[in-house]
C-alpha positions, 0 to 999 in steps of 0.5 A, a space after each residue: 502141613 496136614 494141619 494147614 490143609 485141614 484148616 483151609 478146607 474148613 474156612 473154605 467150606 462156606 464158599 464151596 457149598 454154593 452152586 456154580 453160577 453162570 459166567 460171562 461166557 455161559 451168558 454169551 455176553 458180547 464183551 468180545 474176543 475168544 475165551 480159552 477153554 476155561 475162560 481163566 488165567 489158568 488157560 496159560 499153561 503152568 499157572 496155578 491159583 490158590 485161595 484161603 477164605 476166612 468167614 466167621 462171626 456176625 453182628 456188631 464189630 469187635 476188633 480182634 474178634 470179628 466178624 471176619 470176611 477176608 482171606 488171601 489169593 495166590 497166583 503161581 506163574 509156573 506152578 508151585 513146583 517150578 521156581 523159574 522166574 518169569 519176565 514181568 512188569 507192573 503199572 499203576 493207574 492210581 497209587 492209593 494202594 500197595 504192591 510190594 516187590 515191584 521195585 525189583 520187578 522194574 529193575 530186573 524185569 523178572 518176577 520171582 515166586 508167586 503173586 499174592 492178593 489180600 486185604 490192606 492190613 495183611 500185606 506184611 504177614 502175607 509177604 513174610 509168610 511167602 518168604 518162610 515158604 520159599 526158604 522152607 522149599 530151598 528155592 534160593 535164587 538170591 540170599 533174600 526174597 522180595 515177594 509181590 503182595 498186593 491189597 484192596 481194602 475190606 474194612 467195611 465188611 471185615 474186621 480188618 484191624 483184627 489181623 485175622 490172616 495168619 501165616 498158616 492161611 498163606 501157607 495153605 493157599 500156596 500149597 493148595 494152588 492148582 490148575 483148572 478153573 479157580 473159585 471166583 467171587 466171595 473167596 480168598 482175598 476177595 471175600 470182603 470186597 465191594 465192586 460198583 456197589 455190588 458184592 465183588 471179589 475174585 474174577 478171572 477170564 482169558 482170551 485166545 488169539 487165532 492161529 494167524 496171530 500166534 495162537 497166544 493166550 492172555 489170562 487175567 485175574 482180578 480182585 475188584 473192590 472199586 467203582 460207583 454203581 451209576 458208572 457200571 457198564 457191561 458190554 457197553 450197557 449201563 447196567 448200573 443205571 438200570 439197577 439203582 436199588 440193591 445198594 448196601 444197607 444195615 441188616 438189623 432193626 437196631 437204632 442207627 448210630 449217629 452219622 450212619 449214612 446207610 439205611 436199614 435193608 427194609 427201608 425205602 431206598 432213594 435214588 441218591 444212594 446210587 450217587 456215592 463217589 467212586 472209591 475202592 481199588 482193583 488189583 489185576 494180574 495178567 498172564 500170557 504165553 506170548 514171548 514178551 520182554 519186560 518192556 513189552 509186558 509194561 505195555 500189556 499192563 498199561 492196557 489193563 485200564 482200558 478194560 476197567 474203563 470199559 466197565 466204568 472205572 475211573 481210578 478215583 483219588 482213593 483207589 489203588 489200581 495196580 497191575 502186574 503182567 508176566 510171560 511164561 515164555 523164555 524159560 530159564 532166562 534168569 539162570 546163568 547157563 552160559 555166557 549169553 542167555 538167548 531169549 525170544 521176543 514177539 515183534 512189536 508190530 504183532 503185539 496189538 492183538 494182545 493189547 485188545 485181548 488184555 482189555 477184553 479179558 480184564 472186562 470179562 474177569 470183572 464181570 465174572 467176579 460180579 456174576 460169581 459173588 453172593 450177597 454177603 452180610 458182614 461187620 455191623 450187619 452191613 449187607 452188600 447184595 450180589 448183582 442179580 443175574 436174571 435182571 442183568 440178562 433182561 437188561 442186556 436183552 432190552 439193549 439188544 445185546 442178547 437175543 
């Protein structure tokens, strides 16, 4: 396994050397709710996140060679050392996407093992690698494994048909997963993603309830790759309308091939460029320490679209908007420790604050993905710009949403 750790360090280097950019909490964006200590999914005790990021090559796309802008992200609900399943549920807003293993999650109400997120054409290799990893650790809950692996499409920036995600990259992310603030932006499965016309990727956030509401934490991690620029809202402010420029462009001086709709980056931009149809996908993982049963976690997962809608997402026809929610409470509910398994459940009339926290943390996590991402140039010299933080702050002040 030493080789795998070395490989992960090498491929992660391009993202690790970047200075930390401000997050939604640092900017005091009025999204609502109280962030946890890290403002991350890892504020839910036990949750660990790991990434492997693959960045190599530039220029014209050569299938099988690159450019490569992709990776894999792992979420361990109880940490990689604890194979105890968690109560879980899933929900899809629009199903033009994939999340494997959800049939058994729905049937059993339990999630076994980690959640992985990658690109559309790497779901199979990631799923198989998780099984290999689980078998090697002798985490035998059943004679078979049904891993949960989700995807969004990165084929604009990445050589997606080159199948560059390999088992060793999955093993590295599984083994390197840790608590603490996860890397965000151009990292892991989010490396090649575009969100509301800006560079997207991985984002995370959390919201903590006050003591009189149970003091529970809701943590969210997103891989955002959806949305039209014109629709982008942050804390209710029409940020996308205020930044109609900095749209995707071709970063070379070569003659544009027939059928190309994007201009070169040095060309004048028309307002119509911001009117592209909404497309793309978003995967959302919700974690909580509140004692919720699977049917209640389904209710949590159905509140995720409210946060996406606040941000300007509509679940377009080509979008894969798929969400999974789990609770780290009720340890050992899977195991046959006696004739009856006792579990705890939050009363339904106390669950509404968790709904609100889910929507708020989802909106904050998408915002953090946009804030963290860096301008990226990928296959065929397509350049996707990062959302400019200075202009965002000025816009928020213009609308009296920041002092």
